[in-house]
C-alpha positions as YAML, in Angstrom:
chain: A
units: angstrom
residues:
- id: 1
  name: MET
  ca: [0.00, 0.00, 0.00]
- id: 2
  name: ILE
  ca: [1.30, 3.45, -0.91]
- id: 3
  name: THR
  ca: [1.15, 5.69, 2.16]
- id: 4
  name: ALA
  ca: [2.99, 8.90, 1.18]
- id: 5
  name: LEU
  ca: [5.10, 10.58, -1.45]
- id: 6
  name: ASP
  ca: [8.64, 9.80, -0.29]
- id: 7
  name: HIS
  ca: [10.57, 12.40, -2.24]
- id: 8
  name: ILE
  ca: [10.96, 14.31, -5.47]
- id: 9
  name: ALA
  ca: [14.51, 14.35, -6.85]
- id: 10
  name: ILE
  ca: [15.81, 17.34, -8.78]
- id: 11
  name: ALA
  ca: [19.15, 17.21, -10.59]
- id: 12
  name: VAL
  ca: [21.02, 20.47, -9.88]
- id: 13
  name: PRO
  ca: [24.34, 21.82, -11.21]
- id: 14
  name: ASP
  ca: [25.27, 23.67, -7.98]
- id: 15
  name: LEU
  ca: [24.23, 21.85, -4.79]
- id: 16
  name: GLU
  ca: [25.11, 24.65, -2.35]
- id: 17
  name: LYS
  ca: [23.25, 27.28, -4.39]
- id: 18
  name: SER
  ca: [20.19, 25.04, -4.58]
- id: 19
  name: ILE
  ca: [20.30, 24.26, -0.85]
- id: 20
  name: LYS
  ca: [20.37, 27.99, -0.16]
- id: 21
  name: ARG
  ca: [17.41, 28.55, -2.52]
- id: 22
  name: PHE
  ca: [15.20, 25.96, -0.85]
- id: 23
  name: MET
  ca: [16.18, 27.12, 2.67]
- id: 24
  name: GLU
  ca: [16.09, 30.88, 2.25]
- id: 25
  name: ASP
  ca: [13.75, 31.52, -0.66]
- id: 26
  name: PHE
  ca: [11.16, 28.80, -0.03]
- id: 27
  name: ASP
  ca: [11.61, 28.62, 3.78]
- id: 28
  name: LEU
  ca: [11.96, 24.84, 3.84]
- id: 29
  name: GLU
  ca: [13.71, 23.03, 6.69]
- id: 30
  name: PHE
  ca: [17.09, 21.64, 5.60]
- id: 31
  name: ASN
  ca: [17.65, 18.09, 6.86]
- id: 32
  name: GLY
  ca: [21.28, 17.64, 5.88]
- id: 33
  name: THR
  ca: [23.31, 16.06, 3.12]
- id: 34
  name: GLU
  ca: [24.59, 12.60, 2.32]
- id: 35
  name: GLU
  ca: [27.03, 11.23, -0.21]
- id: 36
  name: VAL
  ca: [25.70, 8.14, -1.98]
- id: 37
  name: VAL
  ca: [28.92, 6.64, -3.26]
- id: 38
  name: THR
  ca: [27.22, 3.76, -5.07]
- id: 39
  name: ALA
  ca: [25.15, 6.26, -7.12]
- id: 40
  name: LYS
  ca: [28.02, 8.77, -7.35]
- id: 41
  name: THR
  ca: [25.80, 11.56, -6.01]
- id: 42
  name: SER
  ca: [25.76, 14.13, -3.27]
- id: 43
  name: THR
  ca: [22.25, 14.61, -1.93]
- id: 44
  name: ALA
  ca: [20.49, 17.21, 0.19]
- id: 45
  name: PHE
  ca: [17.18, 16.72, 1.95]
- id: 46
  name: PHE
  ca: [14.19, 18.90, 2.77]
- id: 47
  name: GLN
  ca: [11.11, 17.57, 4.56]
- id: 48
  name: VAL
  ca: [7.79, 18.85, 3.23]
- id: 49
  name: PRO
  ca: [4.78, 17.45, 5.14]
- id: 50
  name: ALA
  ca: [1.41, 16.48, 3.72]
- id: 51
  name: THR
  ca: [1.87, 16.52, -0.02]
- id: 52
  name: ARG
  ca: [-0.20, 15.20, -2.92]
- id: 53
  name: ILE
  ca: [0.38, 13.92, -6.43]
- id: 54
  name: GLU
  ca: [-1.36, 15.90, -9.17]
- id: 55
  name: LEU
  ca: [-1.76, 14.39, -12.62]
- id: 56
  name: VAL
  ca: [-2.19, 17.06, -15.30]
- id: 57
  name: HIS
  ca: [-3.63, 16.47, -18.76]
- id: 58
  name: PRO
  ca: [-4.53, 18.97, -21.49]
- id: 59
  name: LEU
  ca: [-8.19, 20.02, -21.43]
- id: 60
  name: ASN
  ca: [-9.67, 19.49, -24.91]
- id: 61
  name: GLY
  ca: [-6.13, 18.90, -26.21]
- id: 62
  name: GLU
  ca: [-5.22, 22.56, -25.67]
- id: 63
  name: GLY
  ca: [-3.13, 24.76, -23.37]
- id: 64
  name: PRO
  ca: [0.34, 24.73, -21.87]
- id: 65
  name: ILE
  ca: [0.21, 21.05, -20.88]
- id: 66
  name: ALA
  ca: [-0.54, 20.05, -24.49]
- id: 67
  name: GLY
  ca: [2.54, 21.96, -25.62]
- id: 68
  name: TYR
  ca: [4.62, 20.48, -22.83]
- id: 69
  name: LEU
  ca: [3.61, 16.91, -23.70]
- id: 70
  name: GLU
  ca: [4.28, 17.50, -27.37]
- id: 71
  name: LYS
  ca: [7.73, 18.95, -26.67]
- id: 72
  name: LYS
  ca: [8.95, 16.84, -23.74]
- id: 73
  name: GLY
  ca: [6.56, 13.92, -23.36]
- id: 74
  name: ALA
  ca: [5.24, 12.57, -20.07]
- id: 75
  name: GLY
  ca: [7.24, 13.14, -16.88]
- id: 76
  name: LEU
  ca: [7.76, 15.50, -13.96]
- id: 77
  name: HIS
  ca: [6.06, 18.80, -14.82]
- id: 78
  name: HIS
  ca: [6.36, 20.98, -11.72]
- id: 79
  name: LEU
  ca: [6.69, 21.19, -7.95]
- id: 80
  name: CYS
  ca: [4.08, 23.12, -6.02]
- id: 81
  name: PHE
  ca: [4.67, 24.87, -2.71]
- id: 82
  name: ARG
  ca: [1.70, 25.92, -0.57]
- id: 83
  name: SER
  ca: [1.70, 29.57, 0.52]
- id: 84
  name: ASP
  ca: [-0.31, 31.33, 3.21]
- id: 85
  name: ASP
  ca: [0.27, 34.74, 1.57]
- id: 86
  name: ILE
  ca: [0.99, 34.30, -2.11]
- id: 87
  name: GLU
  ca: [1.19, 38.00, -2.93]
- id: 88
  name: ALA
  ca: [3.86, 38.55, -0.26]
- id: 89
  name: ASP
  ca: [5.79, 35.49, -1.44]
- id: 90
  name: VAL
  ca: [5.67, 36.69, -5.05]
- id: 91
  name: GLU
  ca: [6.99, 40.13, -4.08]
- id: 92
  name: ARG
  ca: [9.73, 38.62, -1.89]
- id: 93
  name: LEU
  ca: [10.86, 36.27, -4.66]
- id: 94
  name: LYS
  ca: [10.68, 38.96, -7.35]
- id: 95
  name: ALA
  ca: [12.97, 41.10, -5.17]
- id: 96
  name: LYS
  ca: [15.43, 38.19, -5.16]
- id: 97
  name: GLY
  ca: [15.37, 38.14, -8.97]
- id: 98
  name: TYR
  ca: [12.96, 35.28, -9.66]
- id: 99
  name: GLN
  ca: [11.07, 35.42, -12.95]
- id: 100
  name: PHE
  ca: [7.41, 34.42, -13.08]
- id: 101
  name: LEU
  ca: [5.32, 33.19, -16.00]
- id: 102
  name: SER
  ca: [2.61, 35.76, -15.24]
- id: 103
  name: ASP
  ca: [2.41, 39.13, -13.54]
- id: 104
  name: ALA
  ca: [0.04, 38.03, -10.76]
- id: 105
  name: PRO
  ca: [-1.57, 34.90, -9.30]
- id: 106
  name: SER
  ca: [-4.62, 33.49, -11.05]
- id: 107
  name: LEU
  ca: [-7.36, 31.05, -10.09]
- id: 108
  name: GLY
  ca: [-6.30, 27.39, -10.04]
- id: 109
  name: ALA
  ca: [-7.67, 24.03, -8.92]
- id: 110
  name: HIS
  ca: [-9.68, 23.96, -5.68]
- id: 111
  name: ASN
  ca: [-10.31, 27.71, -5.96]
- id: 112
  name: SER
  ca: [-6.63, 28.35, -5.11]
- id: 113
  name: LYS
  ca: [-4.57, 31.35, -6.13]
- id: 114
  name: VAL
  ca: [-1.61, 30.09, -8.19]
- id: 115
  name: ILE
  ca: [1.44, 31.43, -9.97]
- id: 116
  name: PHE
  ca: [4.39, 29.72, -11.63]
- id: 117
  name: ILE
  ca: [8.09, 30.60, -11.36]
- id: 118
  name: HIS
  ca: [9.98, 30.30, -14.64]
- id: 119
  name: PRO
  ca: [12.18, 27.18, -14.75]
- id: 120
  name: ARG
  ca: [15.31, 29.21, -15.56]
- id: 121
  name: SER
  ca: [15.03, 30.68, -12.04]
- id: 122
  name: CYS
  ca: [15.08, 27.22, -10.41]
- id: 123
  name: ASP
  ca: [17.61, 24.91, -12.10]
- id: 124
  name: GLY
  ca: [15.20, 24.06, -14.92]
- id: 125
  name: VAL
  ca: [12.30, 23.05, -12.66]
- id: 126
  name: LEU
  ca: [8.91, 24.72, -13.00]
- id: 127
  name: ILE
  ca: [7.77, 25.77, -9.50]
- id: 128
  name: GLU
  ca: [4.18, 26.63, -8.64]
- id: 129
  name: LEU
  ca: [3.09, 28.65, -5.60]
- id: 130
  name: SER
  ca: [-0.45, 27.99, -4.43]
- id: 131
  name: GLN
  ca: [-2.57, 29.65, -1.75]
- id: 132
  name: PRO
  ca: [-5.57, 27.48, -0.83]
- id: 133
  name: GLY
  ca: [-9.00, 28.90, -1.54]
- id: 134
  name: ASP
  ca: [-12.26, 28.41, 0.31]
- id: 135
  name: ASP
  ca: [-12.76, 24.93, -1.18]
- id: 136
  name: ARG
  ca: [-9.92, 23.27, 0.77]
...
């Protein structure tokens, strides 16, 4: 029986820079590093409680997901971090130089406010910020 999402792995070119990003910019708790000699990797860990898996599919064969699937095929699309004040987080991250795919949050699933950070700001990974709406 599957009981939780164990982890999401992101390949990064600069481990220290990425550790700093997740600690300082996304306020996640850093749980240390480990060298996995057998896999020839250095790893860093961040615990994020209570997560979900979201499967995304193009509605009526249209939209950004349709383009993504056509270009890259199936696979990891984005990570989503929950926010309790999305406008403040957007302003804080913009001040740090992050680029967003839109100027302001828009309405997403579950009546949430959502906005995406451009992958070039996060080692090639699309990051979503989401503030829960009244439906959650």
